[in-house]
C-alpha positions as CSV (number, residue, x, y, z in Angstrom):
1,M,-9.7,162.9,221.4
2,G,-10.6,165.2,218.6
3,T,-13.9,166.0,217.1
4,P,-16.0,164.4,214.4
5,E,-14.4,166.7,211.8
6,F,-10.9,166.3,213.2
7,P,-10.7,162.9,215.0
8,N,-6.9,163.0,215.4
9,L,-6.8,166.5,216.9
10,G,-4.8,166.7,220.2
11,K,-2.7,164.2,222.2
12,H,-2.3,163.2,225.9
13,C,0.8,164.2,227.8
14,S,3.2,161.2,228.3
15,V,3.7,162.0,232.1
16,E,1.7,159.5,234.1
17,D,0.5,162.1,236.6
18,C,-0.6,164.6,234.0
19,K,-2.2,162.9,230.9
20,L,-3.5,166.3,229.8
21,I,-5.0,166.7,226.3
22,D,-3.1,169.3,224.5
23,F,-4.1,170.4,221.0
24,L,-0.6,171.8,220.3
25,P,1.6,169.1,221.9
26,F,5.5,169.2,222.1
27,T,7.6,166.2,220.9
28,C,10.9,165.8,222.8
29,D,13.9,165.6,220.4
30,S,15.7,163.1,222.7
31,C,13.2,160.5,223.9
32,H,10.6,161.4,221.1
33,Q,7.6,161.4,223.4
34,V,4.7,163.8,223.5
35,F,4.4,166.3,226.3
36,C,2.2,169.3,227.2
37,L,3.3,172.9,227.6
38,E,4.2,172.4,231.3
39,H,6.3,169.2,230.8
40,R,8.1,170.1,227.6
41,S,11.5,170.6,229.0
42,Y,14.1,167.9,229.8
43,G,14.0,168.4,233.6
44,K,10.2,168.4,233.8
45,H,9.6,165.0,232.3
46,H,12.9,163.5,233.5
47,C,14.2,162.7,230.0
48,P,16.6,159.7,230.1
49,N,18.4,161.0,227.0
50,A,18.8,164.5,228.1
51,N,22.6,164.5,227.6
52,K,22.4,163.2,224.1
53,H,22.9,166.7,222.6
54,D,25.5,167.9,225.2
55,V,28.9,168.8,224.0
56,T,31.8,168.3,226.5
57,V,35.3,169.5,225.5
58,V,38.4,168.8,227.7
59,I,41.7,170.7,227.1
60,C,44.7,168.5,226.6
61,P,47.5,169.3,229.1
62,L,50.2,168.3,226.6
63,C,49.2,170.2,223.4
64,A,46.5,172.6,224.8
65,K,44.0,171.5,222.2
66,G,40.4,170.8,222.9
67,V,39.3,167.1,222.9
68,R,35.5,166.5,222.4
69,L,34.0,163.6,224.3
70,I,31.5,161.5,222.5
71,P,28.3,160.7,224.6
72,D,28.0,157.1,223.8
73,E,31.7,156.4,223.9
74,D,34.1,155.6,226.8
75,P,36.2,158.8,227.6
76,N,39.3,156.7,227.9
77,I,39.0,155.5,224.4
78,T,38.5,159.0,223.1
79,W,41.5,160.3,225.1
80,E,43.7,157.5,223.9
81,S,42.7,158.2,220.3
82,H,43.7,161.8,220.7
83,F,47.2,160.9,222.1
84,N,47.9,158.6,219.2
85,T,46.7,160.9,216.4
86,A,46.3,164.6,217.1
87,C,48.4,165.4,220.2
88,D,51.5,167.6,219.5
89,P,53.4,168.8,222.6
90,S,55.4,171.3,220.5
91,N,52.1,173.3,220.0
92,Y,51.6,174.0,223.7
93,E,53.7,177.0,224.0
94,K,52.3,178.5,220.9
95,A,48.7,177.9,221.9
96,T,49.1,179.2,225.5
97,K,51.2,182.2,224.7
98,K,49.0,185.4,224.5
99,R,49.4,187.3,221.3
100,K,50.4,190.9,221.7
101,C,50.5,193.9,219.3
102,P,53.8,193.8,217.4
103,V,54.4,197.5,217.8
104,R,57.4,198.2,220.0
105,G,56.4,199.3,223.4
106,C,52.7,198.3,223.0
107,R,51.5,195.6,225.6
108,E,48.0,195.3,224.3
109,I,46.8,191.6,224.2
110,L,45.2,190.8,220.9
111,T,41.8,189.2,221.2
112,F,38.9,188.5,218.8
113,S,37.3,192.0,219.4
114,N,40.4,194.2,219.3
115,T,42.4,192.7,216.5
116,I,42.7,194.3,213.0
117,R,44.8,192.9,210.1
118,C,46.7,195.6,208.0
119,R,45.9,195.2,204.3
120,D,49.5,196.2,203.3
121,C,51.8,194.4,205.6
122,I,49.3,191.6,206.5
123,L,50.1,191.8,210.2
124,E,47.7,191.9,213.1
125,H,47.6,195.0,215.4
126,C,45.5,196.5,218.1
127,L,42.9,199.2,217.5
128,K,45.3,201.9,218.7
129,H,47.9,201.0,216.0
130,R,45.5,199.9,213.2
131,F,46.6,202.7,210.8
132,G,49.8,202.4,208.7
133,P,51.6,205.5,210.2
134,D,50.9,204.3,213.7
135,H,52.7,200.9,213.3
136,N,55.3,202.1,210.7
137,C,53.8,200.1,207.9
138,P,56.3,199.4,205.1
139,G,53.5,199.2,202.6
140,P,52.6,196.5,200.1
141,K,55.4,194.2,198.9
142,K,56.8,195.1,195.5
143,P,56.8,192.4,192.8
144,D,60.1,190.5,192.4
145,P,62.2,192.2,189.7
146,G,63.4,188.9,188.5
147,F,60.0,187.7,187.7
148,Q,59.1,188.1,184.1
149,F,55.6,188.2,182.8
150,M,53.9,189.3,179.7
151,V,51.4,192.1,179.9
152,I,48.3,191.3,177.8
153,R,46.1,194.3,176.8
154,I,42.6,193.0,177.0
155,P,40.3,195.0,174.7
156,M,37.8,197.2,176.5
157,G,34.0,197.1,176.0
158,T,31.9,194.7,173.9
159,P,30.8,194.7,170.3
160,E,27.7,196.5,171.3
161,F,29.4,199.0,173.6
162,P,33.1,199.4,172.4
163,N,33.8,202.3,174.7
164,L,32.6,200.6,177.8
165,G,35.2,200.6,180.7
166,K,38.7,202.2,181.1
167,H,42.1,201.1,182.4
168,C,43.3,202.4,185.7
169,S,46.0,205.0,185.3
170,V,48.3,203.4,188.0
171,E,51.1,201.6,186.2
172,D,51.1,198.6,188.5
173,C,47.4,198.2,188.3
174,K,45.9,198.9,184.8
175,L,42.7,197.2,185.9
176,I,39.7,197.5,183.5
177,D,36.9,199.2,185.5
178,F,33.5,199.6,183.9
179,L,32.5,202.3,186.4
180,P,35.9,204.2,186.7
181,F,36.5,207.2,188.9
182,T,38.0,210.5,187.6
183,C,40.1,212.4,190.0
184,D,39.0,216.1,190.3
185,S,42.6,217.3,190.8
186,C,44.7,215.5,188.3
187,H,41.8,214.5,186.0
188,Q,43.0,210.9,185.4
189,V,40.9,207.7,185.5
190,F,41.4,205.2,188.4
191,C,39.7,202.0,189.7
192,L,37.8,201.6,192.9
193,E,41.0,200.7,194.8
194,H,43.1,203.7,193.7
195,R,40.3,206.4,193.6
196,S,41.6,208.3,196.7
197,Y,44.4,210.9,196.6
198,G,46.7,208.9,198.8
199,K,46.3,205.7,196.8
200,H,47.3,207.1,193.4
201,H,49.7,209.7,194.9
202,C,47.9,212.7,193.3
203,P,50.3,215.6,192.7
204,N,47.5,218.1,193.1
205,A,46.0,216.7,196.3
206,N,46.1,220.0,198.1
207,K,44.3,221.8,195.3
208,H,41.0,221.9,197.1
209,D,42.4,222.3,200.6
210,V,41.2,225.4,202.5
211,T,43.6,226.9,205.1
212,V,42.4,229.7,207.3
213,V,44.7,231.5,209.9
214,I,43.3,233.7,212.7
215,C,44.9,237.1,212.7
216,P,46.2,237.8,216.2
217,L,45.5,241.6,215.7
218,C,41.9,241.7,214.6
219,A,40.7,238.1,215.3
220,K,39.6,237.7,211.7
221,G,40.1,234.7,209.5
222,V,42.6,235.0,206.7
223,R,42.3,232.4,203.9
224,L,45.7,231.3,202.5
225,I,45.6,230.9,198.7
226,P,47.3,227.5,197.7
227,D,49.4,229.0,194.8
228,E,50.4,232.2,196.6
229,D,53.1,232.9,199.2
230,P,51.5,233.1,202.7
231,N,53.6,236.2,203.4
232,I,52.0,238.1,200.5
233,T,48.5,237.1,201.7
234,W,49.2,238.1,205.2
235,E,50.7,241.4,204.2
236,S,47.7,242.2,202.0
237,H,45.3,241.5,204.9
238,V,47.3,243.7,207.3
239,N,47.3,246.6,204.8
240,T,43.6,246.4,203.8
241,E,41.3,244.5,206.1
242,C,43.1,244.4,209.5
243,D,41.3,246.4,212.2
244,P,42.8,246.0,215.7
245,S,39.8,247.7,217.2
246,N,37.7,244.7,216.2
247,Y,39.7,242.3,218.3
248,E,37.9,242.8,221.5
249,K,34.5,242.7,219.8
250,A,35.3,239.4,218.1
251,T,36.9,237.7,221.1
252,K,34.5,239.0,223.8
253,K,31.8,236.5,224.5
254,R,28.3,238.0,224.4
255,K,26.2,237.4,227.5
256,C,22.6,237.9,228.3
257,P,22.0,241.5,229.3
258,V,19.7,240.6,232.2
259,R,21.2,241.6,235.5
260,G,22.7,238.5,237.3
261,C,22.4,236.1,234.2
262,R,25.8,234.8,233.1
263,E,24.5,232.8,230.1
264,I,26.8,233.1,227.1
265,L,24.8,233.9,223.9
266,T,25.5,231.5,221.1
267,F,23.9,230.7,217.8
268,S,21.4,228.2,219.2
269,N,20.4,229.9,222.4
270,T,19.9,233.6,221.3
271,I,16.5,235.1,220.7
272,R,15.9,238.8,219.8
273,C,13.0,240.5,221.5
274,R,10.5,242.1,219.1
275,D,9.8,245.1,221.3
276,C,13.1,246.2,222.7
277,I,15.2,244.7,219.8
278,L,17.7,243.2,222.3
279,E,19.1,239.7,222.3
280,H,18.5,237.4,225.4
281,C,19.0,233.8,226.3
282,L,16.2,231.2,226.2
283,K,15.6,231.6,230.0
284,H,14.7,235.4,229.6
285,R,13.1,235.3,226.1
286,F,9.8,236.6,227.2
287,G,9.2,240.3,228.0
288,P,8.3,240.0,231.7
289,D,11.5,237.9,232.3
290,H,13.9,240.7,231.1
291,N,11.8,243.7,232.2
292,C,11.0,244.7,228.6
293,P,10.1,248.4,228.3
294,G,7.9,247.7,225.4
295,P,8.0,249.1,221.8
296,K,9.5,252.6,221.4
297,K,6.9,255.4,221.2
298,P,7.2,257.8,218.2
299,D,9.3,261.0,218.7
300,P,7.0,263.9,219.8
301,G,9.4,266.2,218.0
302,F,8.5,264.9,214.6
303,Q,7.0,267.9,212.7
304,F,4.2,266.0,211.0
305,M,2.8,264.4,214.1
306,G,0.4,267.4,214.6
307,L,-0.8,267.0,211.0
308,L,-1.3,263.3,211.5
309,N,-3.2,263.8,214.8
310,R,-5.2,266.5,213.3
311,G,-6.2,264.3,210.4
312,R,-7.3,261.5,212.7
313,N,-9.4,263.9,214.9
314,E,-11.2,265.2,211.8
315,D,-11.8,261.6,210.7
316,S,-13.3,260.8,214.0
317,R,-15.8,263.7,214.1
318,P,-19.4,262.7,213.3
319,T,-21.0,264.3,210.3
320,S,-24.6,264.9,209.4
321,S,-24.6,262.6,206.5
322,S,-22.7,259.3,206.7
323,K,-22.8,259.1,203.0
324,W,-20.3,262.1,202.4
325,S,-18.2,261.6,205.5
326,T,-15.4,259.7,203.9
327,P,-14.9,262.0,200.9
328,T,-14.9,265.1,203.2
329,S,-12.3,263.7,205.6
330,S,-10.0,262.5,202.7
331,S,-10.3,266.0,201.1
332,K,-9.4,267.7,204.3
333,W,-6.4,265.5,204.7
334,S,-5.2,266.1,201.2
335,T,-5.7,269.9,201.6
336,S,-3.6,269.9,204.8
337,L,-0.9,267.9,203.3
338,L,-0.8,270.1,200.2
339,N,-0.6,273.3,202.4
340,A,2.2,271.7,204.4
341,A,4.2,270.8,201.2
342,S,3.7,274.3,199.8
343,S,4.9,275.9,203.0
344,F,7.9,273.6,203.1
345,R,8.8,274.5,199.5
346,A,8.4,278.3,200.1
347,T,10.5,278.1,203.2
348,A,13.3,276.2,201.4
349,E,13.4,278.8,198.6
350,A,13.4,281.7,201.1
351,G,16.2,280.0,202.9
352,I,18.3,279.6,199.8
353,A,17.7,283.2,198.9
354,K,18.7,284.3,202.4
355,L,21.9,282.3,202.2
356,T,22.8,283.7,198.8
357,S,22.4,287.3,199.9
358,E,24.1,286.8,203.2
359,F,27.2,285.3,201.5
360,S,27.3,287.9,198.8
361,Q,27.2,290.6,201.4
362,K,30.1,289.0,203.3
363,A,32.1,288.7,200.2
364,Q,31.6,292.3,199.4
365,M,32.5,293.3,202.9
366,T,35.7,291.2,202.8
367,G,36.8,292.7,199.4
368,N,36.1,296.4,200.3
369,G,37.8,296.2,203.7
370,A,37.6,299.2,206.0
371,A,36.2,301.5,203.3
372,G,33.4,299.2,202.8
373,Q,32.6,299.0,206.4
374,S,32.5,302.7,206.8
375,S,30.3,303.2,203.8
376,S,27.9,300.6,205.0
377,S,27.7,302.2,208.4
378,T,26.8,305.6,206.9
379,S,24.3,304.3,204.5
380,G,21.7,303.7,207.3
381,G,18.8,302.0,205.7
382,G,20.9,300.2,203.2
383,N,21.8,297.5,205.7
384,L,18.2,296.2,205.9
385,V,18.6,293.3,203.4
386,E,16.6,290.5,205.1
387,Q,12.8,290.7,204.5
388,C,10.1,288.8,206.3
389,P,8.0,286.7,203.8
390,Q,4.8,287.3,205.7
391,C,4.7,290.9,206.9
392,K,7.4,292.3,204.4
393,V,9.4,293.9,207.3
394,R,13.3,294.2,206.6
395,F,16.0,293.3,209.0
396,S,19.7,293.8,209.0
397,S,20.7,290.1,209.8
398,V,19.3,286.6,209.6
399,T,19.3,286.3,213.4
400,A,17.0,289.3,213.8
401,L,14.7,287.9,211.2
402,V,14.5,284.5,212.9
403,E,13.7,286.2,216.3
404,H,11.0,288.2,214.6
405,V,9.4,285.2,213.1
406,E,9.6,283.2,216.3
407,K,8.1,286.0,218.5
408,V,5.5,287.3,216.1
409,H,4.3,284.9,213.5
410,E,4.7,281.5,215.2
411,R,2.7,282.7,218.2
412,D,0.0,284.1,215.9
413,S,0.0,280.8,214.0
414,D,-0.4,278.8,217.2
415,R,-3.4,280.8,218.2
416,R,-5.0,280.3,214.8
417,G,-4.2,276.5,214.8
418,V,-2.2,276.6,211.6
419,M,0.9,274.4,211.7
420,K,4.1,275.9,210.2
421,V,6.7,273.6,208.8
422,T,9.9,275.5,208.3
423,I,12.9,273.4,207.2
424,D,16.0,275.0,205.7
425,V,17.9,272.8,203.3
426,C,21.7,273.0,202.6
427,P,22.2,273.5,198.8
428,K,25.4,271.7,199.0
429,C,24.6,268.4,200.9
430,N,20.8,268.6,201.0
431,R,20.8,268.4,204.8
432,G,17.8,270.0,206.5
433,F,17.9,272.4,209.5
434,R,14.9,273.9,211.5
435,D,17.0,276.9,212.5
436,P,18.6,279.1,209.7
437,V,21.4,280.1,212.1
438,S,22.4,276.5,212.4
439,L,22.3,276.2,208.5
440,V,24.7,279.2,208.2
441,E,27.0,277.8,210.7
442,H,27.0,274.4,209.0
443,V,27.8,276.0,205.6
444,E,30.6,278.0,207.1
445,R,32.1,275.1,209.0
446,D,31.7,272.2,206.5
447,H,31.7,273.9,203.1
448,A,34.2,276.7,203.7
449,G,31.6,279.5,203.5
450,T,30.3,278.7,200.0
451,S,26.6,278.0,199.3
452,K,26.9,277.1,195.7
453,A,26.2,273.5,194.8
C-alpha cells in the first residue's frame, strides 16, 4: 500500500469479500475495524457491537417514569433496581394527567410548543390566553408589609465619571441604569424594565395618541384634539369644513373608464395616460387598449394661430442668400408681432373710450328724462357720437359701428392678408371680449352699469 513518499497511505477493507484499498477509510466506532465507503454502516459489515450505542427506555406502569436499560446488564436487574430506589406510585396520576390551560372554560392541552409562562403570575397558559388581560392576571406579588429592610443608596458613577447612570423613577425599583430611558410624555427616567407607558403607569400616556373620526356627512377625517372637548371639535368641523356634497365623491370607488372593465382604481394600480390625461388600470394603460384619441389639437379659434402659421411659412421660404435668411425671417416675425401688439393696444384704448362715451350719454339721458329725449331727437346729427377709427365715419350706436367694421374693414383686411386682432378689455375686471356688445352687456350685468375702475 501507499507510495514511496507515503508508504502508510490507504488501508484494506476488513470485509473478507472486499479487501478494497481505500485512501480515506472509515473506522467503526463499535468494533473499531477499518472499512471502505460501501461497508461503513453497521448493517453492511454485520457489526457484532451494533447495539452498543442503542438507548432503550421502558415506561414503568406504576410510576409512569422512564427506565433506561443498560446494554451489558440484565434487564431484570435494572428493573429491580428501579423498583427499590426510584419507583413512586403516587406520581402516576400526576405524570399521566394532561396539563390544561388554567383559564376557566379553556380546554387547550398544554404541550411543549404551545405553553407560555406569565412573568407576573408565574403560571403557564396557552397561546390564546398568553396576555395578562386574557387570563385575568392579578399582577406581580407585592412585597410582604411585615418584611423590614434597609434601603441602601448606592452612589452613582465612578471617580472618573461621577454623573454616570441614574436611578429608575419607580418607587419599588430604584435600579441604577447606566443607559436610562427618558419618557417622552412625563419626562422621567426609567430602567429597561419600566421604560414603557404601561410599566410605569405614565399619566400622560395618551399625549401622543391620534384619534380620527370619519364624518358621516362629508366622509372626511376629523382629528380629535386630546385636550379639547370632542363636541367642540365636531361642531367646528361642521361649521367650517363639512361639505355634504363631497360624500358621494369620497365614498364612490373609482373604476377604469374603459367600457366593460370593472377594475377598481387604487393607489397601486392606477396609471394616467399622457395623451388623454385619463386614469386607467394596468390592463388598459397603453393607448390602443383604451382607444386613446391622442393629444388634444390646439384650438383653431386662437387669435394668434394665423400669426404663428404665417411666421412658419415665411421661415420655410427659400431665399437667394442663405447667409441672410435667418435675420430676415426673425425681423419679419418681430415686425408682425409688433404690429399685432400695436393693433391690440389701439383697439383696447378705443374700446375704453367707447364705453366712457356710451355710459356718459346714458347717464345724461337718464337725468334729463323726456326733455332730453326730445331734444336729442331734434338735434339730428348730434346723435352720431361713435366714430370709426379707420375711415372716420360716425355712427349713432356701438352696434352700428361694430356692424360697419365687420362688413367693410374686416373683409378688406382679409383680402389684403392683414390679420386684425380686436380684443376689448373691461376696465373693471380686466376681462377680454372680442365683441364690444358683449363687453357692454358684461359691464351692465356684473358692474351695475359703471365702467370706472
